[in-house]
BAMAR-911928 format. One line per field, with one value per atom (N, C-alpha, C): chain; atom name; residue number from 1; x, y, z. Coordinates in nm, 3 decimals. Atoms other than C-alpha are relative to their C-alpha. Layout:
c = [A:...]
a = [CA:...]
k = [NUM:...]
px = [X:...]
py = [Y:...]
pz = [Z:...]
end
This chain:
c = [A:A:A:A:A:A:A:A:A:A:A:A:A:A:A:A:A:A:A:A:A:A:A:A:A:A:A:A:A:A:A:A:A:A:A:A:A:A:A:A:A:A:A:A:A:A:A:A:A:A:A:A:A:A:A:A:A:A:A:A:A:A:A:A:A:A:A:A:A:A:A:A:A:A:A:A:A:A:A:A:A:A:A:A:A:A:A:A:A:A:A:A:A:A:A:A:A:A:A:A:A:A:A:A:A:A:A:A:A:A:A:A:A:A:A:A:A:A:A:A:A:A:A:A:A:A:A:A:A:A:A:A:A:A:A:A:A:A:A:A:A:A:A:A:A:A:A:A:A:A:A:A:A:A:A:A:A:A:A:A:A:A:A:A:A:A:A:A:A:A:A:A:A:A:A:A:A:A:A:A:A:A:A:A:A:A:A:A:A:A:A:A:A:A:A:A:A:A:A:A:A:A:A:A:A:A:A:A:A:A:A:A:A:A:A:A:A:A:A:A:A:A:A:A:A:A:A:A:A:A:A:A:A:A:A:A:A:A:A:A:A:A:A]
a = [N:CA:C:N:CA:C:N:CA:C:N:CA:C:N:CA:C:N:CA:C:N:CA:C:N:CA:C:N:CA:C:N:CA:C:N:CA:C:N:CA:C:N:CA:C:N:CA:C:N:CA:C:N:CA:C:N:CA:C:N:CA:C:N:CA:C:N:CA:C:N:CA:C:N:CA:C:N:CA:C:N:CA:C:N:CA:C:N:CA:C:N:CA:C:N:CA:C:N:CA:C:N:CA:C:N:CA:C:N:CA:C:N:CA:C:N:CA:C:N:CA:C:N:CA:C:N:CA:C:N:CA:C:N:CA:C:N:CA:C:N:CA:C:N:CA:C:N:CA:C:N:CA:C:N:CA:C:N:CA:C:N:CA:C:N:CA:C:N:CA:C:N:CA:C:N:CA:C:N:CA:C:N:CA:C:N:CA:C:N:CA:C:N:CA:C:N:CA:C:N:CA:C:N:CA:C:N:CA:C:N:CA:C:N:CA:C:N:CA:C:N:CA:C:N:CA:C:N:CA:C:N:CA:C:N:CA:C:N:CA:C:N:CA:C:N:CA:C:N:CA:C:N:CA:C:N:CA:C:N:CA:C:N:CA:C:N:CA:C:N:CA:C:N:CA:C:N:CA:C:N:CA:C]
k = [1:1:1:2:2:2:3:3:3:4:4:4:5:5:5:6:6:6:7:7:7:8:8:8:9:9:9:10:10:10:11:11:11:12:12:12:13:13:13:14:14:14:15:15:15:16:16:16:17:17:17:18:18:18:19:19:19:20:20:20:21:21:21:22:22:22:23:23:23:24:24:24:25:25:25:26:26:26:27:27:27:28:28:28:29:29:29:30:30:30:31:31:31:32:32:32:33:33:33:34:34:34:35:35:35:36:36:36:37:37:37:38:38:38:39:39:39:40:40:40:41:41:41:42:42:42:43:43:43:44:44:44:45:45:45:46:46:46:47:47:47:48:48:48:49:49:49:50:50:50:51:51:51:52:52:52:53:53:53:54:54:54:55:55:55:56:56:56:57:57:57:58:58:58:59:59:59:60:60:60:61:61:61:62:62:62:63:63:63:64:64:64:65:65:65:66:66:66:67:67:67:68:68:68:69:69:69:70:70:70:71:71:71:72:72:72:73:73:73:74:74:74:75:75:75:76:76:76:77:77:77:78:78:78:79:79:79:80:80:80:81:81:81]
px = [-0.001:0.616:0.121:-0.110:0.919:-0.067:0.037:0.887:0.109:-0.092:1.101:-0.072:0.046:1.069:0.054:-0.074:1.115:0.097:-0.051:1.181:0.003:-0.013:1.327:-0.046:0.046:1.158:0.026:0.008:1.201:-0.095:0.097:1.055:-0.059:0.021:1.016:0.028:-0.019:0.987:-0.124:0.110:0.729:0.034:-0.004:0.635:0.040:-0.026:0.647:-0.003:0.018:0.687:0.008:0.013:0.578:0.001:-0.003:0.689:0.003:0.041:0.568:-0.114:0.133:0.289:0.058:-0.013:0.353:-0.118:0.086:0.202:0.022:-0.018:0.162:-0.105:0.075:0.040:0.006:-0.004:-0.102:-0.092:0.095:-0.252:-0.033:-0.008:-0.210:-0.008:0.000:-0.214:-0.103:0.075:-0.413:-0.033:0.023:-0.571:0.075:-0.092:-0.394:0.134:-0.135:-0.068:0.006:0.010:-0.138:0.025:0.024:-0.239:0.138:-0.141:0.094:0.110:-0.101:0.289:-0.025:0.012:0.116:0.025:-0.050:0.151:0.150:-0.173:0.532:0.030:-0.024:0.500:-0.043:0.028:0.323:0.065:-0.101:0.551:0.137:-0.141:0.850:-0.009:0.022:0.693:0.082:-0.033:0.780:-0.091:0.107:0.464:-0.113:0.097:0.177:-0.150:0.114:-0.057:0.064:-0.005:-0.067:-0.100:0.112:-0.257:0.038:-0.024:-0.298:-0.073:0.044:-0.364:-0.009:-0.018:-0.509:-0.103:0.098:-0.708:-0.101:0.092:-0.868:-0.096:0.109:-1.194:0.004:-0.013:-1.119:0.118:-0.066:-0.838:-0.049:0.049:-1.052:-0.020:0.024:-1.064:0.089:-0.122:-0.733:-0.023:0.026:-0.869:-0.056:0.027:-0.866:0.031:-0.049:-0.883:-0.015:-0.020:-0.909:0.105:-0.099:-0.586:0.101:-0.108:-0.283:0.132:0.071:-0.143:-0.118:0.127:-0.469:0.065:-0.035:-0.466:-0.122:0.078:-0.654:0.010:-0.032:-0.735:-0.099:0.063:-0.827:0.008:-0.002:-0.951:0.008:-0.015:-0.825:-0.066:0.067:-1.036:0.019:-0.017:-1.017:0.116:-0.135:-0.656:0.090:-0.093:-0.514:0.118:-0.092:-0.314:0.014]
py = [-0.096:-1.725:0.125:-0.113:-1.506:0.120:-0.130:-1.127:0.081:-0.092:-0.840:0.147:-0.143:-0.479:0.121:-0.127:-0.155:0.000:0.014:-0.198:0.115:-0.123:0.072:0.009:-0.013:0.169:0.139:-0.151:0.496:0.095:-0.082:0.766:-0.028:0.040:0.568:-0.135:0.124:0.270:-0.088:0.070:-0.006:-0.087:0.071:-0.136:-0.151:0.190:-0.545:0.003:0.048:-0.702:-0.148:0.128:-1.060:-0.056:0.034:-1.213:0.119:-0.129:-0.957:0.098:-0.049:-0.823:0.110:-0.118:-0.462:0.028:-0.040:-0.414:0.137:-0.138:-0.048:-0.022:-0.001:-0.019:0.171:-0.140:0.347:0.027:-0.034:0.485:0.127:-0.143:0.835:0.069:-0.049:1.064:0.028:0.000:1.206:-0.097:0.068:1.018:0.030:-0.077:1.253:-0.046:0.008:1.203:-0.156:0.131:0.813:-0.049:0.014:0.827:0.013:0.007:0.956:-0.076:0.113:0.731:-0.114:0.110:0.453:-0.008:-0.016:0.604:-0.029:0.031:0.576:-0.137:0.137:0.214:-0.060:0.043:0.145:0.011:-0.022:0.320:-0.073:0.071:0.120:-0.143:0.122:-0.171:-0.127:0.089:-0.417:-0.076:0.077:-0.518:-0.049:0.057:-0.752:0.058:-0.041:-0.611:0.066:-0.088:-0.343:-0.036:-0.003:-0.388:0.136:-0.057:-0.122:-0.017:0.033:-0.195:0.127:-0.115:0.108:-0.009:-0.032:0.245:0.094:-0.140:0.525:-0.065:0.062:0.425:0.119:-0.079:0.740:-0.016:0.080:0.563:-0.078:0.082:0.363:0.063:-0.077:0.626:-0.023:0.055:0.481:-0.127:0.111:0.153:-0.005:0.021:0.052:-0.135:0.135:-0.324:-0.029:-0.006:-0.264:0.049:-0.067:-0.097:-0.148:0.116:-0.302:0.098:0.120:-0.373:0.058:-0.037:-0.379:0.065:-0.039:-0.181:-0.008:0.043:-0.320:0.066:-0.071:-0.119:-0.101:0.071:-0.327:0.089:-0.097:-0.126:-0.102:0.066:-0.266:0.097:-0.061:-0.178:-0.045:0.061:-0.234:-0.084:0.077:-0.369:0.086:-0.073:-0.055:0.055:-0.042:0.053:0.168]
pz = [0.115:0.425:0.017:-0.005:0.340:-0.058:0.040:0.340:0.015:-0.016:0.312:0.074:-0.069:0.529:-0.060:0.016:0.451:-0.123:0.147:0.074:-0.070:0.088:-0.135:-0.129:0.145:-0.442:-0.028:0.060:-0.669:0.094:-0.072:-0.445:0.143:-0.125:-0.115:0.038:-0.069:0.105:-0.011:-0.037:0.101:0.118:-0.105:0.430:0.017:0.028:0.336:-0.131:0.118:0.038:0.025:0.005:-0.007:-0.120:0.135:-0.335:-0.118:0.082:-0.584:0.052:-0.065:-0.347:0.080:-0.109:-0.176:0.109:-0.129:0.178:0.053:-0.016:0.285:0.141:-0.131:0.661:0.024:-0.011:0.711:0.133:-0.119:1.056:0.000:0.037:0.951:-0.129:0.155:0.640:-0.071:0.083:0.399:-0.095:0.087:0.109:-0.120:0.119:-0.154:0.024:-0.035:0.019:-0.039:0.002:0.050:-0.214:0.165:-0.365:-0.049:0.058:-0.434:0.010:-0.045:-0.246:-0.082:0.063:-0.418:-0.144:0.125:-0.758:-0.022:0.015:-0.719:-0.002:0.024:-0.625:-0.125:0.120:-0.919:-0.117:0.089:-1.121:-0.013:-0.042:-0.975:-0.086:0.086:-1.199:0.058:-0.087:-0.933:0.052:-0.054:-0.805:-0.077:0.088:-0.938:0.102:-0.094:-0.638:0.121:-0.112:-0.371:0.112:-0.094:-0.036:0.077:-0.102:0.197:0.111:-0.135:0.549:0.083:-0.039:0.723:0.125:-0.125:1.047:-0.052:0.045:0.845:-0.122:0.106:0.636:-0.113:0.107:0.446:-0.129:0.086:0.282:-0.118:0.130:0.056:-0.099:0.157:-0.211:-0.076:0.088:-0.326:-0.061:0.064:-0.398:-0.125:0.152:-0.779:-0.018:0.048:-0.817:-0.144:0.143:-1.200:-0.058:0.061:-1.254:0.028:-0.017:-1.305:0.059:-0.079:-1.052:0.092:-0.098:-0.840:0.138:-0.136:-0.519:0.072:-0.093:-0.233:0.127:-0.126:0.085:0.092:-0.112:0.416:0.134:-0.119:0.718:0.120:-0.126:1.035:0.139:-0.098:1.339:0.126:-0.134:1.699:0.030:-0.031:1.698:0.087:-0.095:1.921:-0.098:0.080:1.614:0.033]
end
């Protein structure tokens, strides 16, 4: 599977991009900050889906599977991140 790392978009960098899917990895930061960051990714118009992989259950408030592109949040636990 091909992927890109640290992909520049207006207002930031996406950690990983696989095809048209953005993957953002978060181990700290507020939900508000993450929400603003994801909004910039949405506005870039490049992605068909955004996945947030996080160690913080509080980040689930940014999940929005009904928007375009959908935002999915996955909590990673016990991985020593």
